[in-house]
Jmol script that loads the backbone (N, CA, C; Angstrom):
load data "model"
ATOM      1  N   GLU A   1      44.224  44.019  -2.270  1.00  0.00           N
ATOM      2  CA  GLU A   1      45.222  42.186  -2.784  1.00  0.00           C
ATOM      3  C   GLU A   1      44.418  41.414  -2.964  1.00  0.00           C
ATOM      4  N   LEU A   2      42.834  40.800  -1.924  1.00  0.00           N
ATOM      5  CA  LEU A   2      42.830  39.727  -2.298  1.00  0.00           C
ATOM      6  C   LEU A   2      41.278  39.525  -3.425  1.00  0.00           C
ATOM      7  N   ASP A   3      40.610  40.954  -3.959  1.00  0.00           N
ATOM      8  CA  ASP A   3      39.947  41.756  -4.927  1.00  0.00           C
ATOM      9  C   ASP A   3      41.318  41.522  -5.921  1.00  0.00           C
ATOM     10  N   ASP A   4      42.179  41.463  -6.383  1.00  0.00           N
ATOM     11  CA  ASP A   4      42.814  40.739  -7.699  1.00  0.00           C
ATOM     12  C   ASP A   4      42.648  39.952  -7.485  1.00  0.00           C
ATOM     13  N   ASP A   5      43.487  38.502  -6.439  1.00  0.00           N
ATOM     14  CA  ASP A   5      43.356  37.020  -6.679  1.00  0.00           C
ATOM     15  C   ASP A   5      41.677  36.462  -7.402  1.00  0.00           C
ATOM     16  N   LEU A   6      40.898  37.483  -7.019  1.00  0.00           N
ATOM     17  CA  LEU A   6      39.132  37.102  -6.878  1.00  0.00           C
ATOM     18  C   LEU A   6      39.048  37.164  -8.552  1.00  0.00           C
ATOM     19  N   ASP A   7      39.046  38.220  -8.981  1.00  0.00           N
ATOM     20  CA  ASP A   7      38.407  38.918 -10.681  1.00  0.00           C
ATOM     21  C   ASP A   7      39.862  38.518 -11.058  1.00  0.00           C
ATOM     22  N   ASP A   8      40.439  37.429 -11.339  1.00  0.00           N
ATOM     23  CA  ASP A   8      41.378  37.046 -11.813  1.00  0.00           C
ATOM     24  C   ASP A   8      41.135  35.658 -12.536  1.00  0.00           C
ATOM     25  N   GLY A   9      40.799  35.557 -13.862  1.00  0.00           N
ATOM     26  CA  GLY A   9      40.340  34.728 -14.554  1.00  0.00           C
ATOM     27  C   GLY A   9      40.734  33.802 -15.292  1.00  0.00           C
ATOM     28  N   GLY A  10      42.301  34.290 -14.963  1.00  0.00           N
ATOM     29  CA  GLY A  10      43.035  33.190 -15.692  1.00  0.00           C
ATOM     30  C   GLY A  10      43.279  32.023 -14.599  1.00  0.00           C
ATOM     31  N   PHE A  11      43.300  32.044 -13.571  1.00  0.00           N
ATOM     32  CA  PHE A  11      43.406  31.197 -12.673  1.00  0.00           C
ATOM     33  C   PHE A  11      42.314  30.083 -12.245  1.00  0.00           C
ATOM     34  N   TYR A  12      40.753  30.280 -12.882  1.00  0.00           N
ATOM     35  CA  TYR A  12      39.541  29.754 -13.550  1.00  0.00           C
ATOM     36  C   TYR A  12      39.866  29.639 -14.291  1.00  0.00           C
ATOM     37  N   ALA A  13      40.281  30.311 -15.472  1.00  0.00           N
ATOM     38  CA  ALA A  13      40.522  29.011 -16.442  1.00  0.00           C
ATOM     39  C   ALA A  13      41.291  28.180 -16.332  1.00  0.00           C
ATOM     40  N   ARG A  14      42.240  27.901 -15.763  1.00  0.00           N
ATOM     41  CA  ARG A  14      43.304  26.911 -15.451  1.00  0.00           C
ATOM     42  C   ARG A  14      42.402  25.631 -14.735  1.00  0.00           C
ATOM     43  N   ILE A  15      42.428  26.574 -13.688  1.00  0.00           N
ATOM     44  CA  ILE A  15      41.672  24.426 -12.878  1.00  0.00           C
ATOM     45  C   ILE A  15      40.098  24.291 -13.800  1.00  0.00           C
ATOM     46  N   GLN A  16      39.312  25.176 -14.889  1.00  0.00           N
ATOM     47  CA  GLN A  16      37.855  24.839 -15.491  1.00  0.00           C
ATOM     48  C   GLN A  16      38.684  23.496 -16.604  1.00  0.00           C
ATOM     49  N   SER A  17      39.428  24.192 -17.390  1.00  0.00           N
ATOM     50  CA  SER A  17      40.142  23.818 -18.445  1.00  0.00           C
ATOM     51  C   SER A  17      41.077  22.226 -17.854  1.00  0.00           C
ATOM     52  N   LYS A  18      41.627  22.476 -16.439  1.00  0.00           N
ATOM     53  CA  LYS A  18      42.505  21.430 -15.703  1.00  0.00           C
ATOM     54  C   LYS A  18      41.096  19.838 -15.511  1.00  0.00           C
ATOM     55  N   ALA A  19      39.944  20.548 -14.545  1.00  0.00           N
ATOM     56  CA  ALA A  19      38.363  19.725 -14.541  1.00  0.00           C
ATOM     57  C   ALA A  19      38.325  18.844 -15.724  1.00  0.00           C
ATOM     58  N   ALA A  20      38.348  19.850 -16.983  1.00  0.00           N
ATOM     59  CA  ALA A  20      37.690  19.103 -18.681  1.00  0.00           C
ATOM     60  C   ALA A  20      38.729  18.291 -19.285  1.00  0.00           C
ATOM     61  N   SER A  21      39.885  18.296 -18.797  1.00  0.00           N
ATOM     62  CA  SER A  21      40.711  17.813 -19.110  1.00  0.00           C
ATOM     63  C   SER A  21      40.880  16.171 -18.698  1.00  0.00           C
ATOM     64  N   LYS A  22      40.502  16.231 -17.038  1.00  0.00           N
ATOM     65  CA  LYS A  22      40.916  15.241 -16.719  1.00  0.00           C
ATOM     66  C   LYS A  22      39.252  14.268 -17.253  1.00  0.00           C
ATOM     67  N   LYS A  23      37.600  14.963 -16.881  1.00  0.00           N
ATOM     68  CA  LYS A  23      37.058  14.298 -17.254  1.00  0.00           C
ATOM     69  C   LYS A  23      37.200  13.665 -18.414  1.00  0.00           C
ATOM     70  N   SER A  24      37.627  14.095 -19.356  1.00  0.00           N
ATOM     71  CA  SER A  24      38.066  13.509 -20.955  1.00  0.00           C
ATOM     72  C   SER A  24      38.706  13.046 -20.729  1.00  0.00           C
ATOM     73  N   ALA A  25      40.041  12.841 -20.366  1.00  0.00           N
ATOM     74  CA  ALA A  25      40.496  11.446 -19.880  1.00  0.00           C
ATOM     75  C   ALA A  25      39.892  10.358 -19.486  1.00  0.00           C
ATOM     76  N   LYS A  26      39.119  10.026 -18.527  1.00  0.00           N
ATOM     77  CA  LYS A  26      39.095   9.610 -17.451  1.00  0.00           C
ATOM     78  C   LYS A  26      37.020   9.406 -18.673  1.00  0.00           C
ATOM     79  N   ARG A  27      36.796   9.699 -19.458  1.00  0.00           N
ATOM     80  CA  ARG A  27      36.122   9.333 -19.778  1.00  0.00           C
ATOM     81  C   ARG A  27      36.608   8.510 -21.496  1.00  0.00           C
ATOM     82  N   ALA A  28      37.684   9.063 -21.986  1.00  0.00           N
ATOM     83  CA  ALA A  28      38.474   8.070 -22.644  1.00  0.00           C
ATOM     84  C   ALA A  28      38.976   6.508 -21.963  1.00  0.00           C
ATOM     85  N   ARG A  29      38.967   7.201 -20.832  1.00  0.00           N
ATOM     86  CA  ARG A  29      39.797   5.657 -20.548  1.00  0.00           C
ATOM     87  C   ARG A  29      38.710   4.687 -19.965  1.00  0.00           C
ATOM     88  N   TYR A  30      37.396   5.296 -19.648  1.00  0.00           N
ATOM     89  CA  TYR A  30      36.396   4.111 -19.577  1.00  0.00           C
ATOM     90  C   TYR A  30      35.869   3.542 -20.518  1.00  0.00           C
ATOM     91  N   ALA A  31      35.487   4.316 -21.912  1.00  0.00           N
ATOM     92  CA  ALA A  31      35.059   4.256 -22.983  1.00  0.00           C
ATOM     93  C   ALA A  31      34.987   2.441 -23.611  1.00  0.00           C
ATOM     94  N   VAL A  32      33.418   1.962 -24.059  1.00  0.00           N
ATOM     95  CA  VAL A  32      33.294   1.222 -24.106  1.00  0.00           C
ATOM     96  C   VAL A  32      33.576   0.899 -25.505  1.00  0.00           C
ATOM     97  N   ALA A  33      34.101  -0.563 -26.149  1.00  0.00           N
ATOM     98  CA  ALA A  33      34.343  -0.120 -27.170  1.00  0.00           C
ATOM     99  C   ALA A  33      33.047  -1.185 -28.094  1.00  0.00           C
ATOM    100  N   PRO A  34      32.044  -1.096 -29.319  1.00  0.00           N
ATOM    101  CA  PRO A  34      31.345  -1.016 -30.150  1.00  0.00           C
ATOM    102  C   PRO A  34      31.483  -2.222 -30.377  1.00  0.00           C
ATOM    103  N   LYS A  35      30.128  -3.154 -29.804  1.00  0.00           N
ATOM    104  CA  LYS A  35      29.659  -4.683 -30.013  1.00  0.00           C
ATOM    105  C   LYS A  35      30.310  -4.999 -31.208  1.00  0.00           C
ATOM    106  N   TYR A  36      29.640  -4.375 -32.564  1.00  0.00           N
ATOM    107  CA  TYR A  36      29.037  -4.816 -33.615  1.00  0.00           C
ATOM    108  C   TYR A  36      30.130  -3.368 -34.252  1.00  0.00           C
ATOM    109  N   PRO A  37      30.267  -3.384 -35.415  1.00  0.00           N
ATOM    110  CA  PRO A  37      31.126  -2.318 -36.181  1.00  0.00           C
ATOM    111  C   PRO A  37      30.198  -1.786 -36.847  1.00  0.00           C
ATOM    112  N   SER A  38      29.826  -0.329 -36.954  1.00  0.00           N
ATOM    113  CA  SER A  38      28.752   0.183 -37.346  1.00  0.00           C
ATOM    114  C   SER A  38      28.936   0.266 -39.193  1.00  0.00           C
ATOM    115  N   LEU A  39      28.426   0.054 -39.650  1.00  0.00           N
ATOM    116  CA  LEU A  39      28.387   0.291 -41.176  1.00  0.00           C
ATOM    117  C   LEU A  39      27.703   1.206 -41.544  1.00  0.00           C
ATOM    118  N   ASP A  40      28.780   2.081 -42.645  1.00  0.00           N
ATOM    119  CA  ASP A  40      27.980   3.316 -42.974  1.00  0.00           C
ATOM    120  C   ASP A  40      27.163   3.164 -43.791  1.00  0.00           C
ATOM    121  N   VAL A  41      26.897   2.178 -44.960  1.00  0.00           N
ATOM    122  CA  VAL A  41      26.005   1.969 -45.894  1.00  0.00           C
ATOM    123  C   VAL A  41      24.468   1.271 -45.102  1.00  0.00           C
ATOM    124  N   GLU A  42      23.810   1.350 -45.611  1.00  0.00           N
ATOM    125  CA  GLU A  42      22.249   0.416 -45.169  1.00  0.00           C
ATOM    126  C   GLU A  42      22.401  -0.717 -45.624  1.00  0.00           C
ATOM    127  N   VAL A  43      22.148  -2.089 -44.666  1.00  0.00           N
ATOM    128  CA  VAL A  43      21.442  -3.072 -45.565  1.00  0.00           C
ATOM    129  C   VAL A  43      20.552  -3.760 -46.572  1.00  0.00           C
ATOM    130  N   GLU A  44      20.475  -3.806 -47.901  1.00  0.00           N
ATOM    131  CA  GLU A  44      19.761  -4.200 -47.981  1.00  0.00           C
ATOM    132  C   GLU A  44      18.541  -4.945 -48.061  1.00  0.00           C
ATOM    133  N   GLY A  45      17.605  -6.105 -47.258  1.00  0.00           N
ATOM    134  CA  GLY A  45      16.439  -7.016 -47.800  1.00  0.00           C
ATOM    135  C   GLY A  45      16.220  -6.938 -45.626  1.00  0.00           C
ATOM    136  N   GLU A  46      15.637  -8.264 -45.774  1.00  0.00           N
ATOM    137  CA  GLU A  46      14.990  -8.594 -44.282  1.00  0.00           C
ATOM    138  C   GLU A  46      16.214  -8.984 -43.960  1.00  0.00           C
ATOM    139  N   ARG A  47      16.025  -8.467 -42.429  1.00  0.00           N
ATOM    140  CA  ARG A  47      16.802  -8.917 -41.307  1.00  0.00           C
ATOM    141  C   ARG A  47      17.348 -10.496 -41.163  1.00  0.00           C
ATOM    142  N   GLY A  48      18.546 -11.701 -40.766  1.00  0.00           N
ATOM    143  CA  GLY A  48      17.845 -12.771 -41.019  1.00  0.00           C
ATOM    144  C   GLY A  48      17.534 -13.127 -38.985  1.00  0.00           C
ATOM    145  N   LEU A  49      16.676 -13.788 -39.440  1.00  0.00           N
ATOM    146  CA  LEU A  49      16.372 -14.460 -38.204  1.00  0.00           C
ATOM    147  C   LEU A  49      17.260 -15.271 -37.021  1.00  0.00           C
ATOM    148  N   SER A  50      17.506 -14.872 -36.037  1.00  0.00           N
ATOM    149  CA  SER A  50      18.015 -15.943 -34.817  1.00  0.00           C
ATOM    150  C   SER A  50      17.254 -16.636 -34.376  1.00  0.00           C
ATOM    151  N   ARG A  51      18.050 -17.982 -33.029  1.00  0.00           N
ATOM    152  CA  ARG A  51      16.477 -19.053 -33.171  1.00  0.00           C
ATOM    153  C   ARG A  51      15.802 -18.514 -32.131  1.00  0.00           C
ATOM    154  N   THR A  52      16.225 -17.464 -31.190  1.00  0.00           N
ATOM    155  CA  THR A  52      15.340 -16.682 -30.116  1.00  0.00           C
ATOM    156  C   THR A  52      14.223 -15.508 -30.597  1.00  0.00           C
ATOM    157  N   ILE A  53      14.560 -15.105 -31.631  1.00  0.00           N
ATOM    158  CA  ILE A  53      13.734 -14.710 -32.578  1.00  0.00           C
ATOM    159  C   ILE A  53      12.580 -15.043 -32.954  1.00  0.00           C
ATOM    160  N   LEU A  54      12.968 -16.285 -33.900  1.00  0.00           N
ATOM    161  CA  LEU A  54      12.128 -17.438 -33.806  1.00  0.00           C
ATOM    162  C   LEU A  54      11.203 -18.127 -32.904  1.00  0.00           C
ATOM    163  N   LYS A  55      11.835 -17.958 -31.878  1.00  0.00           N
ATOM    164  CA  LYS A  55      11.249 -19.375 -31.130  1.00  0.00           C
ATOM    165  C   LYS A  55      10.430 -17.799 -30.592  1.00  0.00           C
ATOM    166  N   ASN A  56      10.553 -17.107 -30.291  1.00  0.00           N
ATOM    167  CA  ASN A  56       9.570 -16.175 -29.662  1.00  0.00           C
ATOM    168  C   ASN A  56       9.182 -16.342 -28.979  1.00  0.00           C
ATOM    169  N   ARG A  57      10.103 -17.013 -27.942  1.00  0.00           N
ATOM    170  CA  ARG A  57       9.306 -17.047 -25.961  1.00  0.00           C
ATOM    171  C   ARG A  57       8.733 -16.277 -25.414  1.00  0.00           C
ATOM    172  N   GLY A  58       9.117 -15.314 -25.033  1.00  0.00           N
ATOM    173  CA  GLY A  58       9.832 -14.226 -23.730  1.00  0.00           C
ATOM    174  C   GLY A  58      10.242 -14.761 -22.701  1.00  0.00           C
ATOM    175  N   LEU A  59       9.613 -14.224 -21.668  1.00  0.00           N
ATOM    176  CA  LEU A  59       9.739 -14.626 -20.184  1.00  0.00           C
ATOM    177  C   LEU A  59       9.358 -16.052 -19.898  1.00  0.00           C
ATOM    178  N   VAL A  60      10.018 -16.778 -20.235  1.00  0.00           N
ATOM    179  CA  VAL A  60       9.494 -18.014 -19.447  1.00  0.00           C
ATOM    180  C   VAL A  60       9.724 -18.674 -17.691  1.00  0.00           C
ATOM    181  N   ALA A  61       9.422 -19.208 -17.228  1.00  0.00           N
ATOM    182  CA  ALA A  61       9.539 -19.924 -16.124  1.00  0.00           C
ATOM    183  C   ALA A  61      10.867 -20.961 -16.270  1.00  0.00           C
ATOM    184  N   HIS A  62      11.284 -21.417 -15.395  1.00  0.00           N
ATOM    185  CA  HIS A  62      12.644 -21.934 -15.130  1.00  0.00           C
ATOM    186  C   HIS A  62      11.374 -23.612 -14.445  1.00  0.00           C
ATOM    187  N   LYS A  63      11.998 -24.030 -15.131  1.00  0.00           N
ATOM    188  CA  LYS A  63      11.211 -26.034 -14.922  1.00  0.00           C
ATOM    189  C   LYS A  63      12.624 -26.455 -14.293  1.00  0.00           C
ATOM    190  N   SER A  64      12.188 -26.977 -13.741  1.00  0.00           N
ATOM    191  CA  SER A  64      13.602 -28.241 -13.483  1.00  0.00           C
ATOM    192  C   SER A  64      13.515 -29.372 -13.904  1.00  0.00           C
ATOM    193  N   LYS A  65      14.456 -30.300 -14.313  1.00  0.00           N
ATOM    194  CA  LYS A  65      15.190 -31.253 -15.204  1.00  0.00           C
ATOM    195  C   LYS A  65      13.790 -32.534 -14.801  1.00  0.00           C
ATOM    196  N   LEU A  66      13.019 -32.411 -14.158  1.00  0.00           N
ATOM    197  CA  LEU A  66      11.984 -33.461 -13.890  1.00  0.00           C
ATOM    198  C   LEU A  66      10.547 -33.006 -14.595  1.00  0.00           C
ATOM    199  N   ASN A  67      11.043 -32.107 -14.199  1.00  0.00           N
ATOM    200  CA  ASN A  67       9.452 -31.291 -15.361  1.00  0.00           C
ATOM    201  C   ASN A  67       9.092 -30.803 -17.028  1.00  0.00           C
ATOM    202  N   ARG A  68      10.840 -30.963 -17.001  1.00  0.00           N
ATOM    203  CA  ARG A  68      11.477 -30.903 -18.700  1.00  0.00           C
ATOM    204  C   ARG A  68      10.488 -32.458 -19.471  1.00  0.00           C
ATOM    205  N   ASN A  69      10.555 -33.556 -18.685  1.00  0.00           N
ATOM    206  CA  ASN A  69      10.012 -35.203 -19.739  1.00  0.00           C
ATOM    207  C   ASN A  69       8.855 -35.388 -18.990  1.00  0.00           C
ATOM    208  N   PRO A  70       7.665 -35.234 -19.480  1.00  0.00           N
ATOM    209  CA  PRO A  70       6.416 -35.616 -18.791  1.00  0.00           C
ATOM    210  C   PRO A  70       6.366 -37.547 -18.579  1.00  0.00           C
ATOM    211  N   ARG A  71       6.880 -38.368 -19.325  1.00  0.00           N
ATOM    212  CA  ARG A  71       7.099 -39.276 -19.357  1.00  0.00           C
ATOM    213  C   ARG A  71       8.047 -39.450 -17.713  1.00  0.00           C
ATOM    214  N   VAL A  72       9.155 -38.832 -17.396  1.00  0.00           N
ATOM    215  CA  VAL A  72       9.445 -39.446 -16.135  1.00  0.00           C
ATOM    216  C   VAL A  72       9.302 -38.855 -15.492  1.00  0.00           C
ATOM    217  N   LYS A  73       8.473 -37.809 -15.557  1.00  0.00           N
ATOM    218  CA  LYS A  73       7.548 -36.775 -14.441  1.00  0.00           C
ATOM    219  C   LYS A  73       6.490 -38.048 -14.100  1.00  0.00           C
ATOM    220  N   LYS A  74       5.823 -38.878 -14.645  1.00  0.00           N
ATOM    221  CA  LYS A  74       4.308 -39.846 -14.007  1.00  0.00           C
ATOM    222  C   LYS A  74       5.088 -40.617 -13.802  1.00  0.00           C
ATOM    223  N   ARG A  75       6.663 -41.392 -13.776  1.00  0.00           N
ATOM    224  CA  ARG A  75       6.478 -42.673 -13.909  1.00  0.00           C
ATOM    225  C   ARG A  75       6.987 -41.912 -12.126  1.00  0.00           C
ATOM    226  N   GLU A  76       7.924 -40.945 -11.800  1.00  0.00           N
ATOM    227  CA  GLU A  76       8.428 -40.506 -10.696  1.00  0.00           C
ATOM    228  C   GLU A  76       7.176 -40.431  -9.953  1.00  0.00           C
ATOM    229  N   GLN A  77       5.921 -39.673 -10.420  1.00  0.00           N
ATOM    230  CA  GLN A  77       4.622 -40.187  -9.991  1.00  0.00           C
ATOM    231  C   GLN A  77       3.953 -41.430  -9.068  1.00  0.00           C
ATOM    232  N   TYR A  78       4.242 -41.851 -10.149  1.00  0.00           N
ATOM    233  CA  TYR A  78       3.465 -43.400  -9.948  1.00  0.00           C
ATOM    234  C   TYR A  78       5.141 -44.449  -8.191  1.00  0.00           C
ATOM    235  N   ARG A  79       5.665 -44.024  -9.231  1.00  0.00           N
ATOM    236  CA  ARG A  79       6.700 -44.504  -7.945  1.00  0.00           C
ATOM    237  C   ARG A  79       6.510 -43.984  -6.637  1.00  0.00           C
ATOM    238  N   LYS A  80       5.794 -42.866  -6.339  1.00  0.00           N
ATOM    239  CA  LYS A  80       5.867 -42.578  -5.090  1.00  0.00           C
ATOM    240  C   LYS A  80       4.815 -43.134  -4.334  1.00  0.00           C
ATOM    241  N   ALA A  81       3.542 -42.954  -4.770  1.00  0.00           N
ATOM    242  CA  ALA A  81       2.027 -43.892  -4.977  1.00  0.00           C
ATOM    243  C   ALA A  81       2.499 -45.145  -4.461  1.00  0.00           C
TER     244      ALA A  81
END
end "model"
wireframe off; spacefill off
backbone 0.3
color backbone group
């Protein structure tokens, strides 16, 4: 009797299909919508420049507000001295 249960492929097929449907439902639930619509046709010409591409600063250390203005920075140094 136990051998018949183990050989029954229908049971395992049902479990496998149930798990697959669960996974696909979860994948559909948490799917991220594309940020930009995909274009079927390739756009001609060069791509437009954004401000960040034009600046091309890369990774720059954060400066305090005082250090961004050299005149004010020197004024504070002379005031402290």
